[in-house]
C-alpha positions as CSV (number, residue, x, y, z in Angstrom):
1,X,-34.7,-11.7,3.6
2,X,-33.4,-13.9,1.1
3,X,-31.8,-16.7,1.5
4,X,-28.0,-16.0,1.7
5,X,-25.7,-18.1,0.1
6,X,-21.3,-18.7,0.5
7,X,-21.1,-17.6,-3.0
8,X,-22.9,-14.3,-2.0
9,X,-21.3,-13.5,0.6
10,X,-18.0,-13.7,-1.0
11,X,-19.3,-11.7,-3.9
12,X,-20.1,-9.0,-2.2
13,X,-16.7,-9.4,0.1
14,X,-14.4,-9.0,-2.5
15,X,-16.7,-6.3,-4.1
16,X,-15.8,-4.3,-0.4
17,X,-12.0,-5.0,-1.0
18,X,-11.5,-4.1,-3.7
19,X,-13.0,-0.6,-3.6
20,X,-10.2,1.9,-3.6
21,X,-9.0,4.6,-0.8
22,X,-11.0,7.9,-0.5
23,X,-13.6,6.1,-2.6
24,X,-16.4,4.9,-1.3
25,X,-20.3,3.2,-3.1
26,X,-23.6,2.6,-1.9
27,X,-25.3,-0.8,0.2
28,X,-27.2,-1.0,-3.6
29,X,-24.4,-0.5,-6.1
30,X,-22.1,-3.4,-4.7
31,X,-25.8,-5.6,-4.6
32,X,-26.3,-5.0,-7.6
33,X,-23.5,-6.2,-8.6
34,X,-23.4,-8.9,-7.1
35,X,-26.6,-10.2,-8.0
36,X,-28.5,-9.8,-4.7
37,X,-32.4,-8.1,-4.8
38,X,-31.5,-5.4,-1.7
39,X,-29.3,-3.5,0.0
40,X,-30.0,-5.0,3.0
41,X,-28.5,-7.7,2.0
42,X,-25.6,-6.3,2.0
43,X,-26.3,-4.6,4.7
44,X,-26.7,-8.2,6.3
45,X,-23.0,-9.4,5.7
46,X,-21.6,-6.6,6.0
47,X,-22.9,-6.8,9.8
48,X,-21.7,-10.3,10.1
49,X,-18.7,-10.4,8.4
50,X,-16.8,-7.3,7.2
51,X,-14.3,-7.3,10.2
52,X,-11.1,-7.8,8.1
53,X,-13.1,-5.1,5.7
54,X,-12.8,-1.8,4.5
55,X,-15.6,-1.9,6.1
56,X,-16.0,2.7,6.0
57,X,-16.0,2.9,2.5
58,X,-19.6,1.0,2.5
59,X,-22.5,4.1,2.8
60,X,-26.0,4.6,2.4
61,X,-26.7,6.2,-0.9
62,X,-28.4,9.5,1.1
63,X,-24.2,9.6,2.3
64,X,-25.3,9.9,6.0
65,X,-23.7,6.6,8.2
66,X,-26.1,4.7,11.1
67,X,-25.3,7.6,13.4
68,X,-24.2,4.4,15.9
69,X,-20.6,4.2,13.4
70,X,-21.2,8.4,12.1
71,X,-18.0,9.6,13.7
72,X,-16.1,6.3,13.7
73,X,-16.6,6.2,10.1
74,X,-17.0,9.6,9.0
75,X,-13.5,10.3,10.5
76,X,-11.7,7.3,8.4
77,X,-13.3,8.5,5.9
78,X,-12.0,11.2,6.3
79,X,-8.6,10.4,6.7
80,X,-9.0,8.8,3.7
81,X,-9.4,12.5,1.6
82,X,-13.0,11.3,1.1
83,X,-15.2,14.7,0.9
84,X,-16.9,15.3,3.6
85,X,-19.8,18.2,4.5
86,X,-22.3,19.3,6.9
87,X,-21.6,15.0,8.2
88,X,-22.2,13.7,4.9
89,X,-20.0,11.9,2.3
90,X,-20.2,13.7,-0.7
91,X,-20.8,10.8,-3.1
92,X,-21.1,12.1,-6.5
93,X,-17.4,13.4,-5.8
94,X,-16.3,10.5,-4.9
95,X,-19.0,6.9,-5.5
96,X,-16.8,3.9,-7.2
97,X,-18.8,2.1,-9.2
98,X,-18.2,-1.7,-8.5
99,X,-17.0,-3.8,-12.2
């Protein structure tokens, strides 16, 4: 993984904080918007520094959350009105694109 700077972390944090209620975005969308080389960098940032952010609004491009978070993440998203079908977020209906 490429070196991650404090500026990288702050860009990702700002983007995650901006995701509107009822919308989701993907790790790849965030990486592109933040100028990062890989969605995995966003994943690393989210694992290490996102407890105070709406982390549940960031999902993989498949629309499926990781198994260990699925119940909690999908529950939070459903509470916000995000469409979920068969354990998968319907991205075409609620995908937010960072500016």
